[in-house]
C-alpha positions as CSV (number, residue, x, y, z in Angstrom):
1,X,39.2,-178.4,40.7
2,X,42.1,-176.2,39.3
3,X,44.5,-178.0,37.0
4,X,48.2,-177.9,37.8
5,X,50.1,-176.5,34.8
6,X,52.6,-178.4,32.7
7,X,55.4,-176.2,33.8
8,X,54.7,-177.0,37.5
9,X,54.0,-180.7,37.4
10,X,56.3,-182.2,34.7
11,X,55.2,-185.6,33.4
12,X,57.4,-187.3,30.8
13,X,56.3,-189.3,27.7
14,X,55.8,-192.6,29.7
15,X,53.6,-190.9,32.3
16,X,56.3,-190.7,34.9
17,X,57.2,-187.7,37.1
18,X,60.2,-185.7,35.9
19,X,63.1,-186.3,38.2
20,X,62.3,-189.7,39.8
21,X,61.0,-191.1,36.4
22,X,58.4,-193.2,38.3
23,X,54.7,-193.6,37.7
24,X,52.2,-193.7,40.5
25,X,51.7,-197.5,40.4
26,X,55.5,-198.0,40.7
27,X,55.8,-196.6,44.2
28,X,54.8,-198.3,47.4
29,X,53.2,-196.5,50.4
30,X,56.3,-197.3,52.6
31,X,59.5,-195.8,51.2
32,X,63.1,-196.1,52.4
33,X,65.2,-193.1,51.3
34,X,69.0,-193.3,51.0
35,X,71.4,-190.6,49.9
36,X,73.8,-192.8,47.9
37,X,72.4,-194.2,44.6
38,X,74.6,-197.3,45.0
39,X,72.9,-198.0,48.4
40,X,69.6,-198.7,46.7
41,X,70.9,-202.1,45.5
42,X,72.3,-202.8,49.0
43,X,68.8,-202.3,50.5
44,X,66.8,-204.1,47.8
45,X,69.0,-207.2,47.9
46,X,67.1,-207.9,51.1
47,X,63.8,-207.9,49.2
48,X,62.1,-211.2,48.4
49,X,61.1,-209.9,45.1
50,X,61.8,-206.7,43.1
51,X,59.1,-205.7,40.6
52,X,60.3,-202.3,39.4
53,X,63.7,-200.6,38.9
54,X,64.5,-197.3,37.3
55,X,67.4,-194.8,37.3
56,X,67.4,-191.1,36.3
57,X,70.3,-188.9,37.3
58,X,71.1,-189.5,41.0
59,X,67.6,-190.9,41.6
60,X,67.4,-194.7,41.7
61,X,64.1,-196.4,42.6
62,X,63.5,-200.1,43.4
63,X,60.0,-201.4,44.5
64,X,59.4,-204.9,45.7
65,X,58.3,-207.0,48.6
66,X,59.6,-208.4,51.9
67,X,57.0,-211.1,52.6
68,X,53.6,-209.3,52.1
69,X,55.1,-205.9,52.8
70,X,55.4,-203.7,49.6
71,X,58.4,-201.3,49.9
72,X,60.2,-198.8,47.7
73,X,63.7,-197.7,48.2
74,X,64.7,-194.3,46.6
75,X,68.0,-192.6,46.4
76,X,67.9,-188.8,47.1
77,X,71.4,-187.7,46.5
78,X,72.9,-185.3,49.0
79,X,71.4,-182.2,50.5
80,X,68.1,-180.4,51.2
81,X,67.7,-179.2,47.6
82,X,67.4,-182.9,46.5
83,X,65.0,-183.6,49.3
84,X,62.8,-180.8,48.0
85,X,62.6,-182.7,44.7
86,X,62.1,-186.2,46.2
87,X,59.5,-185.3,48.8
88,X,57.4,-183.2,46.5
89,X,57.5,-185.8,43.7
90,X,56.7,-188.8,46.0
91,X,53.8,-186.8,47.3
92,X,52.6,-186.0,43.8
93,X,52.7,-189.6,42.8
94,X,50.1,-190.5,45.5
95,X,48.1,-187.3,45.9
96,X,47.8,-185.9,42.4
97,X,45.8,-187.4,39.6
98,X,48.2,-187.4,36.7
99,X,45.4,-187.8,34.1
100,X,43.5,-184.7,35.2
101,X,46.4,-182.8,36.9
102,X,44.3,-182.2,39.9
103,X,44.8,-182.9,43.6
104,X,43.0,-186.1,44.7
105,X,40.1,-185.6,47.1
106,X,41.4,-188.3,49.4
107,X,44.8,-187.8,50.9
108,X,47.3,-190.7,51.0
109,X,49.9,-190.6,53.8
110,X,53.3,-192.3,53.1
111,X,55.7,-193.8,55.6
112,X,59.1,-192.4,54.6
113,X,62.1,-193.7,56.5
114,X,65.6,-192.3,55.8
115,X,68.6,-194.5,56.3
116,X,71.7,-192.3,56.2
117,X,75.0,-191.4,57.8
118,X,75.8,-188.7,60.2
119,X,78.4,-187.1,62.5
120,X,77.8,-187.3,66.3
121,X,78.0,-184.1,68.4
122,X,78.0,-185.8,71.8
123,X,81.0,-187.7,73.3
124,X,78.7,-190.5,74.5
125,X,77.4,-191.4,71.0
126,X,80.2,-193.5,69.5
127,X,81.0,-194.2,65.9
128,X,79.1,-197.1,64.4
129,X,76.1,-196.5,66.7
130,X,72.7,-195.5,65.5
131,X,70.7,-192.3,66.1
132,X,67.0,-191.8,65.6
133,X,66.1,-188.1,65.0
134,X,63.3,-187.0,67.3
135,X,63.4,-183.6,65.6
136,X,65.1,-182.1,62.5
137,X,66.4,-178.6,63.1
138,X,67.2,-177.0,59.8
139,X,69.8,-174.3,59.2
140,X,69.5,-174.8,55.5
141,X,66.6,-172.4,54.8
142,X,64.6,-174.8,52.6
143,X,61.4,-174.8,54.6
144,X,61.4,-171.0,54.7
145,X,60.3,-171.1,51.0
146,X,57.0,-172.7,52.1
147,X,54.2,-171.5,54.4
148,X,54.8,-173.1,57.8
149,X,54.5,-172.2,61.5
150,X,56.1,-173.7,64.6
151,X,54.1,-174.2,67.8
152,X,54.9,-172.3,70.9
153,X,57.4,-174.8,72.3
154,X,59.2,-175.0,68.9
155,X,59.4,-171.2,68.7
156,X,61.0,-171.1,72.2
157,X,63.4,-173.9,71.3
158,X,64.4,-172.0,68.1
159,X,64.9,-168.8,70.0
160,X,67.1,-170.5,72.5
161,X,69.0,-172.2,69.7
162,X,69.8,-168.9,68.0
163,X,70.8,-167.3,71.3
164,X,73.1,-170.2,72.4
165,X,74.7,-170.8,69.0
166,X,74.9,-167.2,68.0
167,X,73.6,-168.1,64.6
168,X,73.0,-164.9,62.8
169,X,70.1,-164.2,60.3
170,X,72.5,-163.6,57.5
171,X,73.5,-167.3,57.7
172,X,70.1,-168.9,58.3
173,X,66.6,-168.6,59.8
174,X,66.3,-172.0,61.5
175,X,63.2,-174.1,61.5
176,X,62.3,-177.3,63.4
177,X,59.9,-180.3,62.8
178,X,59.4,-183.4,64.7
179,X,59.6,-187.0,63.4
180,X,56.6,-189.3,63.4
181,X,55.8,-190.4,66.9
182,X,53.9,-193.4,65.6
183,X,57.0,-194.7,63.8
184,X,59.7,-193.6,66.4
185,X,58.1,-195.7,69.1
186,X,59.2,-198.8,67.2
187,X,62.8,-197.6,67.1
188,X,63.9,-197.5,70.7
189,X,66.1,-200.5,71.7
190,X,69.6,-200.1,70.3
191,X,69.1,-196.4,69.2
192,X,70.2,-193.1,70.6
193,X,67.5,-190.4,70.3
194,X,67.9,-186.6,69.9
195,X,67.7,-183.5,67.8
196,X,69.4,-183.7,64.4
197,X,70.7,-180.5,62.8
198,X,70.5,-180.3,59.0
199,X,73.2,-178.3,57.3
200,X,73.3,-176.9,53.8
201,X,76.9,-178.2,53.2
202,X,79.6,-180.6,54.3
203,X,82.6,-178.4,54.9
204,X,82.0,-174.8,56.3
205,X,78.4,-175.4,57.3
206,X,79.6,-178.4,59.4
207,X,82.6,-176.5,60.9
208,X,85.3,-178.1,58.8
209,X,88.3,-176.0,57.9
210,X,90.4,-176.7,54.8
211,X,91.6,-173.5,53.2
212,X,88.7,-171.2,54.1
213,X,88.0,-169.5,57.5
214,X,84.6,-169.8,59.2
215,X,82.2,-167.0,60.0
216,X,81.1,-168.9,63.2
217,X,84.2,-170.9,64.2
218,X,82.6,-171.9,67.6
219,X,79.5,-173.4,66.0
220,X,80.4,-177.1,66.7
221,X,81.0,-176.4,70.4
222,X,77.8,-174.4,70.6
223,X,75.8,-177.2,69.0
224,X,77.3,-179.8,71.3
225,X,76.5,-177.6,74.4
226,X,73.0,-176.7,73.4
227,X,70.2,-177.7,75.7
228,X,66.6,-176.8,76.0
229,X,64.7,-178.7,78.8
230,X,65.2,-182.4,78.1
231,X,66.4,-181.8,74.5
232,X,70.0,-181.8,73.2
233,X,71.5,-182.0,69.7
234,X,72.9,-185.5,69.0
235,X,74.2,-185.2,65.5
236,X,74.2,-183.3,62.2
237,X,73.9,-184.1,58.5
238,X,72.3,-182.7,55.4
239,X,68.7,-184.1,54.9
240,X,66.7,-184.8,58.0
241,X,65.1,-181.4,58.8
242,X,64.0,-181.1,55.1
243,X,62.4,-184.5,55.2
244,X,60.6,-183.8,58.5
245,X,59.5,-180.3,57.5
246,X,58.2,-181.1,54.1
247,X,56.8,-184.5,55.2
248,X,54.8,-182.8,58.0
249,X,53.4,-180.1,55.7
250,X,52.5,-182.7,53.1
251,X,50.9,-185.0,55.7
252,X,53.3,-188.0,55.6
253,X,54.9,-190.0,58.5
254,X,58.7,-189.5,58.4
255,X,61.6,-191.0,60.4
256,X,65.3,-190.4,59.9
257,X,67.9,-192.9,61.2
258,X,71.6,-192.4,61.0
259,X,74.6,-194.6,61.3
260,X,77.3,-192.5,63.1
261,X,80.4,-192.6,60.9
262,X,82.2,-189.7,62.7
263,X,82.3,-188.3,66.2
264,X,83.2,-184.6,65.9
265,X,83.8,-184.2,69.7
266,X,86.2,-187.2,69.9
267,X,87.7,-186.4,66.4
268,X,87.1,-190.1,65.4
269,X,86.0,-191.6,62.1
270,X,84.6,-195.1,61.6
271,X,87.0,-197.8,60.6
272,X,84.2,-199.5,58.6
273,X,81.3,-197.2,58.0
274,X,79.9,-199.5,55.3
275,X,79.5,-202.3,57.8
276,X,77.7,-200.0,60.2
277,X,75.3,-198.9,57.4
278,X,74.7,-202.5,56.5
279,X,73.8,-203.4,60.1
280,X,71.4,-200.4,60.2
281,X,69.7,-201.4,56.9
282,X,69.0,-205.0,58.3
283,X,67.8,-203.7,61.6
284,X,65.6,-201.0,60.0
285,X,64.0,-203.3,57.4
286,X,63.2,-205.8,60.1
287,X,61.3,-203.1,62.1
288,X,59.7,-201.5,59.0
289,X,58.1,-204.7,57.8
290,X,56.3,-204.8,61.1
291,X,54.7,-201.3,60.8
């Protein structure tokens, strides 16, 4: 088995992976990801016991238990570039032998559930509601750096998406990946479902205008109006497609759930987004402990 070189898999002096600063035994097989490092404490305060805490840059990790269920909560920071770090390092912690620097012969599949915030793109999805992402559709380009291939339906969906949104190749070559059906089926009551678009930024890529003009000023309307068979785009944010795409390639079960803090159609913003996120955390942890 070929060894992975020191420059490719960076392990620090305490035997922990470079960015997360976690060792294999410090990570559970069920992982909650959050963007905001401060949100890790908000999640782990619901644990019955916390056995491990660490912080390195924007990456904060707590591992503990709710009842007999062992869970980790990890902050990713914002954006698909950070997801590239977190997903690859979480996978390395369970599927690479750090002592030999070789891939383990038996694959471990993680359950990775993102709890985040998002903007709705449909008038019937109000602020402070919750959206489960059936698919992540990326216009951020991350997955295009990896070998991947969509199935026929996904290819047709992407072609229709490019045609309807007039998204040009100089901006992005979009990709799409589905969430884990085995987890999504537990998150039905009280959730909207639909396609989540992942953007590479918060302002121009999400159609916001401050001082700069947009190359595709009608993008928001075209995202809202997009349909393909039973599918529509419900919301957009900055991580989901990267999680779904890398998770699928690496063989993990992924789910992204968003608290809607803005409705871009109604031009509304939540009066108390923190309360909505707190409600989503409680609801999600209750369901996750039953997986």
